[in-house]
C-alpha positions in Angstrom: 0.0 0.0 0.0 2.5 2.6 -1.2 3.2 4.7 -4.2 7.0 4.6 -3.9 9.2 2.3 -1.8 13.0 2.2 -1.2 13.5 -1.2 0.3 17.3 -1.3 -0.3 17.1 -5.0 -0.6 18.3 -5.2 -4.2 21.9 -4.4 -3.3 21.5 -0.9 -4.7 21.3 2.0 -2.3 19.4 4.1 -4.8 16.6 1.8 -6.1 13.0 2.6 -5.8 10.9 -0.6 -6.5 8.6 1.3 -8.9 11.7 2.2 -11.0 10.6 5.9 -11.2 12.7 7.4 -8.4 16.0 5.6 -8.6 18.4 8.0 -7.0 22.2 8.4 -6.8 24.3 7.5 -3.8 26.6 10.3 -2.7 29.9 10.1 -0.8 29.8 6.3 -0.7 26.5 5.5 0.8 26.0 1.7 0.9 23.6 -1.1 1.9 24.5 -3.6 4.6 22.9 -6.7 6.1 20.8 -7.6 8.0 17.8 -5.3 8.0 15.0 -5.3 10.5 13.4 -8.4 9.2 16.7 -10.3 9.0 16.0 -11.1 5.3 17.5 -8.3 3.3 19.6 -5.2 3.3 19.3 -1.7 4.7 20.7 1.7 3.8 23.7 2.8 6.0 24.5 6.5 6.1 27.5 7.9 7.9 27.2 11.6 8.7 30.9 11.9 9.2 31.2 11.1 5.4 28.2 13.3 4.6 26.5 10.4 2.9 23.0 10.6 1.4 20.9 9.7 -1.6 19.7 12.3 -4.1 16.5 11.5 -6.0 16.1 12.4 -9.7 13.0 14.6 -9.2 10.7 16.0 -6.6 8.2 13.9 -4.8 5.9 17.0 -4.8 4.8 16.5 -1.2 4.1 20.2 -0.8 1.8 20.5 -3.9 -1.6 20.4 -2.2 -1.6 16.7 -1.5 -2.2 14.4 1.4 0.5 11.9 2.1 2.0 9.3 4.5 5.7 8.7 4.9 6.9 5.7 6.8 10.3 4.1 7.5 12.3 1.7 9.7 15.2 3.5 11.4 18.1 2.6 13.6 19.8 5.9 14.7 23.2 6.6 16.2 24.5 9.7 17.8 22.6 12.6 19.4 22.3 15.2 16.6 19.2 16.1 14.5 18.9 13.7 11.6 17.1 14.1 8.3 15.1 11.1 7.1 13.7 12.7 3.9 13.7 16.2 2.5 11.7 17.3 -0.6 11.6 20.5 -2.7 10.1 21.2 -6.1 10.1 23.9 -8.8 6.5 24.9 -8.5 6.3 26.5 -5.1 8.7 28.2 -2.6 8.5 25.7 0.2 10.3 22.5 1.1 9.3 19.8 3.6 11.7 17.9 5.7 11.1 14.9 8.0 13.6 14.8 10.9 14.2 12.8 14.1 16.2 13.7 17.2 16.9 11.8 20.3 13.8 13.3 21.8 11.4 14.4 19.0 9.9 13.6 15.6 9.7 16.7 13.5 8.3 18.1 10.2 9.8 21.4 9.0 8.3 23.6 6.3 11.0 25.9 5.0 11.4 28.7 2.6 13.6 27.5 -0.3 15.2 30.9 -0.9 16.5 31.8 2.6 16.0 28.5 4.5 13.7 30.2 7.0 11.5 27.8 8.8 7.9 28.8 8.1 6.2 26.1 10.1 7.2 23.3 12.2 5.3 20.4 13.8 6.9 18.0 16.3 6.0 15.5 19.0 8.1 14.2 21.9 9.9 10.8 21.8 11.0 11.2 25.4 9.3 8.0 26.5 9.7 6.0 23.3 13.0 6.5 21.4 16.2 4.6 21.9 19.7 4.7 20.5 21.1 1.9 18.3 17.8 0.0 18.1 15.1 -0.5 15.4 12.0 1.6 15.5 9.2 2.3 13.0 8.1 5.9 12.3 5.3 7.3 10.2 4.1 10.8 9.3 0.7 11.4 7.8 -0.7 14.7 6.5 -4.3 15.4 5.6 -4.4 18.2 3.0 -8.1 18.9 3.6 -7.8 19.4 7.4 -4.2 20.1 8.0 -4.1 17.2 10.5 -0.6 15.9 10.9 -0.3 12.7 12.8 2.9 11.1 14.1 3.3 7.4 14.8 6.0 5.5 16.6 6.1 1.7 16.4 2.6 1.8 15.0 1.1 3.8 17.8 -0.2 7.4 17.4 1.8 9.6 19.7 0.7 13.0 18.7 -1.4 15.2 16.3 -0.5 18.6 15.1 -1.7 20.9 12.3 0.1 22.3 9.3 -0.9 24.7 6.5 0.8 24.0 3.3 -1.6 26.0 1.0 0.8 28.5 -0.5 0.7 30.6 -3.6 2.2 28.8 -6.6 5.5 30.4 -7.5 7.9 29.0 -10.1 11.5 28.7 -9.2 13.2 28.6 -12.6 16.7 29.1 -11.3 16.4 26.4 -8.7 17.3 22.7 -9.3 14.7 20.3 -7.9 16.2 18.7 -4.8 14.9 15.7 -2.9 17.3 13.8 -0.6 17.2 10.8 1.6 19.4 11.4 4.7 20.1 15.2 4.1 18.2 18.4 4.5 17.7 19.6 0.9 17.3 23.3 2.0 20.4 23.7 4.2 22.5 20.7 3.1 22.9 20.0 6.8 21.4 17.6 9.4 22.8 14.4 7.8 21.4 11.1 8.9 23.6 8.7 11.0 22.5 5.1 11.2 20.2 2.8 9.2 17.2 3.5 7.0 15.0 0.7 5.7 11.7 0.3 3.8 11.2 4.1 3.3 7.8 4.6 1.6 5.6 7.4 0.3 1.8 7.1 -0.2 -0.2 10.0 -1.6 -3.1 9.5 0.9 -3.6 9.3 4.6 -2.8 5.8 5.6 -5.3 4.2 8.1 -4.0 3.9 11.6 -4.7 0.2 11.8 -2.6 -0.4 8.6 0.3 1.5 10.1 0.1 -0.6 13.3 0.0 -3.8 11.2 3.0 -2.7 9.1 5.0 -1.7 12.2 4.3 -4.6 14.5 3.4 -7.7 12.4 6.8 -9.4 12.3 5.7 -12.4 10.2 2.4 -14.0 9.2 1.8 -17.3 7.3 -1.6 -18.2 5.9 -0.6 -21.2 3.8 -3.0 -20.1 1.1 -0.3 -20.1 -1.7 1.3 -23.0 -3.4 4.6 -22.1 -1.8 3.9 -22.8 1.9 7.0 -20.9 3.0 5.8 -17.6 1.5 5.5 -14.9 4.1 2.2 -12.9 3.9 3.2 -10.2 6.3 4.7 -6.8 5.6 8.2 -8.1 6.0 7.7 -11.0 3.6 9.9 -13.2 5.8 10.4 -16.5 4.0 10.1 -19.6 6.2 11.8 -22.9 5.9 10.1 -26.2 6.4 10.6 -30.0 6.2 8.0 -32.7 5.4 5.0 -30.4 5.9 2.2 -30.2 3.4 -0.6 -27.9 2.4 -4.0 -29.3 3.0 -7.0 -27.7 1.2 -10.4 -28.3 2.6 -13.7 -26.4 2.7 -12.2 -23.5 0.7 -9.5 -23.0 3.3 -5.9 -24.2 3.5 -3.8 -25.3 6.5 -0.4 -26.8 7.1 -0.2 -30.5 7.9 2.4 -32.2 10.0 2.3 -36.0 9.4 5.8 -37.1 9.3 8.2 -37.9 12.2 10.6 -35.0 11.3 8.0 -32.4 10.2 8.7 -28.8 11.1 7.9 -25.2 10.0 10.4 -22.4 11.0 10.6 -18.6 10.7 14.0 -17.1 11.6 16.2 -14.0 11.4 13.8 -11.4 12.7 14.3 -9.2 15.8 12.1 -7.6 18.4 12.2 -4.0 19.3 14.0 -2.6 22.3 12.0 0.5 21.7 8.9 -1.7 22.5 10.6 -3.2 25.5 10.8 -6.5 23.6 7.1 -7.2 24.0 5.7 -9.8 21.6 2.7 -12.0 20.9 2.1 -15.3 19.1 -1.2 -16.3 17.5 -2.1 -19.4 15.6 -4.6 -22.2 15.1 -3.8 -25.7 16.1 -5.4 -29.1 15.5 -3.6 -32.0 17.1 -3.9 -35.7 16.7 -3.4 -36.9 20.3 -2.6 -40.5 20.9 -2.4 -42.4 24.2 1.0 -42.0 25.6 3.4 -44.9 25.6 5.5 -43.5 28.4 4.9 -41.6 31.6 5.5 -37.8 31.6 4.9 -37.6 27.9 4.3 -34.3 26.1 3.8 -33.3 22.5 6.5 -30.9 21.2 4.5 -28.0 19.7 6.5 -24.8 19.5 9.9 -23.3 20.5 11.3 -19.8 20.5 15.1 -19.4 20.4 17.4 -16.4 20.1 20.9 -15.9 18.8 23.5 -15.6 21.4 25.3 -12.3 20.9 29.1 -12.4 20.6 29.2 -16.0 19.6 29.1 -17.7 16.2 26.0 -17.2 14.1 24.8 -20.6 14.7 24.7 -20.4 18.5 21.2 -20.1 19.9 19.6 -20.2 23.3 16.1 -21.4 24.2 13.7 -18.8 25.4 10.4 -20.6 25.7 8.8 -23.8 24.5 5.2 -25.0 24.3 3.9 -28.5 24.7 0.7 -30.4 25.2 0.4 -33.2 27.8 -1.0 -36.3 26.2 -2.5 -37.8 29.3 -4.8 -34.8 30.3 -4.6 -32.8 27.0 -3.6 -29.5 28.7 -1.0 -26.9 27.6 2.4 -26.5 29.2 5.2 -24.0 28.8 8.8 -24.2 29.7 11.3 -21.3 30.3 14.7 -22.9 30.6 16.4 -19.6 31.4 15.4 -20.1 35.1 13.9 -23.6 34.7 10.3 -22.5 35.0 7.4 -24.8 34.0 3.9 -23.4 33.7 1.0 -25.8 33.5 -2.2 -24.2 32.2 -4.4 -26.8 34.0 -7.7 -25.0 33.0 -6.8 -25.4 29.3 -8.0 -28.3 27.1 -6.8 -29.3 23.7 -9.4 -31.5 22.1 -8.3 -34.4 19.9 -8.5 -33.6 16.2 -10.2 -30.3 17.1 -9.2 -26.8 16.1 -8.2 -24.5 18.9 -6.8 -21.0 18.8 -3.6 -20.4 20.8 -2.2 -17.1 22.0 0.9 -16.1 24.0 1.8 -12.5 25.0 4.7 -11.1 26.8 4.1 -7.8 28.7 7.3 -6.1 29.6 9.0 -6.3 32.0 7.8 -9.4 33.9 4.5 -10.9 32.8 3.4 -13.7 30.4 -0.3 -14.2 29.4 -1.5 -17.4 27.8 -4.8 -17.6 25.9 -7.0 -20.4 24.5 -9.8 -19.6 22.1 -9.5 -16.0 22.9 -9.8 -16.3 26.7 -7.1 -15.7 29.2 -6.3 -19.1 30.8 -3.1 -18.3 32.8 -1.1 -15.3 33.8 2.3 -15.5 35.3 4.6 -12.7 36.7 8.2 -13.2 37.4 11.0 -10.6 37.5 13.3 -13.0 35.7 11.2 -12.8 32.5 12.7 -9.4 31.6 16.2 -10.8 31.6 15.5 -13.5 29.1 15.4 -11.2 26.1 17.9 -8.3 25.7 20.3 -6.7 23.4 18.4 -6.9 20.1 19.0 -10.6 19.4 17.8 -12.4 16.2 15.1 -14.9 16.8 13.8 -18.1 15.5 10.4 -19.7 16.0 9.7 -23.3 15.1 6.6 -25.4 15.1 6.8 -29.1 15.4 9.3 -31.3 17.2 11.4 -32.5 14.3 14.5 -33.3 16.4 13.9 -34.6 19.9 17.2 -36.5 20.4 20.5 -34.7 20.7 22.3 -37.8 19.6 20.7 -37.7 16.2 23.5 -38.0 13.6 23.8 -35.6 10.6 22.0 -32.7 12.3 20.6 -30.1 9.9 22.3 -26.7 9.6 19.4 -25.1 11.5 19.5 -27.6 14.4 20.7 -24.9 16.8 17.7 -22.8 16.1 15.3 -25.6 17.2 17.2 -27.5 19.9 15.0 -26.8 22.9 13.3 -30.2 22.9 16.4 -32.2 22.1 18.8 -30.6 24.6 16.3 -29.9 27.4 14.4 -33.2 27.6 12.5 -32.5 30.8 9.6 -34.6 29.4 9.4 -37.6 27.2 8.7 -35.5 24.1 6.8 -37.0 21.2 6.3 -35.8 17.6 3.5 -33.3 16.7 1.0 -34.7 14.3 -1.8 -32.4 13.1 -2.3 -29.0 11.5 -1.7 -25.3 12.0 -3.1 -22.2 10.3 -2.7 -18.5 10.3 0.5 -18.3 12.3 1.4 -14.7 13.3 4.2 -13.2 15.3 3.8 -9.7 16.6 6.4 -7.2 18.1 3.8 -6.0 20.6 1.5 -7.3 23.3 -2.0 -8.1 22.0 -4.8 -7.6 24.5 -7.5 -10.0 25.4 -10.0 -8.3 23.0 -7.7 -8.7 20.1 -7.1 -12.4 20.9 -10.8 -12.9 21.2 -11.4 -11.3 17.8 -8.8 -13.6 16.2 -10.2 -16.6 17.9 -13.8 -15.9 16.8 -12.8 -15.8 13.1 -12.3 -18.8 10.8 -10.3 -16.6 8.5 -7.9 -14.4 10.5 -6.3 -13.2 7.3 -9.1 -10.6 6.9 -8.7 -9.5 10.5 -5.0 -9.0 10.9 -4.9 -5.5 9.5 -7.8 -4.4 11.8 -6.0 -5.2 15.0 
């Protein structure tokens, strides 16, 4: 839902995916990996080198139009930084989108003398952070002048701008639109990372902005390629011996082999959101009578990359299982060997059930079944499990339950919770999942209830 998008994923710092606004990198601006999603590249700008991107023509954001500008940012340093700056030849004003350590700003400036005619800003005092990913959005309604600022998908302020000015040609001025530098003053360079910079010539709905900012990955299994990501980050999954099942005009993912799994990996959570997250998915298990005591079906595991070690070293954050004897949910947090038994849950055999998990910073986990809160646990240790912007991996299915298995796959480290922490007699998961979504925020009970009441959550995700 954009008119122009600079994803920086094509290995070219200048490329707009429409092909209409391919710019020019100045002073050695480059792309680096990974970006926020962990799948592609991001633009790196060094203010000490005065690096920026110059676009071939004006975006005409000041020509009596509504717009929404969005971007992922990771900022460094404590100086004012320009995200985007746009001038044109048909009126005497320019618009510049800026961020500081404490504010988000829009400046309307006179092109001739750089005088700031209007400014609108909101405080980031309780939101922003250094050297961490954050999502920003600026929307302007030309009819009303309403200018709304969003941080990590949440509206944090509304101001009013008047950009109705007399048309005045600037024949001796070259059109100037920059990414990462103020086009009026040639100052305030950006320092850090810019990713997924987009422009839409309309006011984007608040629910869409929230969806784009906080839906990390979403898989519907409606396409022939089951690993295709449906969410805004298009995170491609990996899987083994899982199959797409089509029934009653709806598809799901079936696990019917001893080493079936589905995995999404490489993404990060937001320090600027206190690492809060939620998981939502539909589950239908085939539950058999256990052959051993203390048996549990291995359902889901969440792991994180260990900072400072090799790229294949992961630690287990949380795992989810179903007890075969009483068909209830259980959760294990190995960081401090915490087992949670949701005894008032019930997972019916061969029956669809909606599962939800939410982490509320700094110390609370909430567990949902069919949209209802079934267990809440508070422990000050939870806040220490996730820190330092690690990369995550979430895996459904217990493909590898024995650490002595020879010829381990290359991604074994990312799904080793059940194999290396055998606190139960884990058994393989047989059954189906659908509409798996990972959010970088805490969903509330009303949102989980809405998801659980729908047989087709794909049509609801953007409304939450």
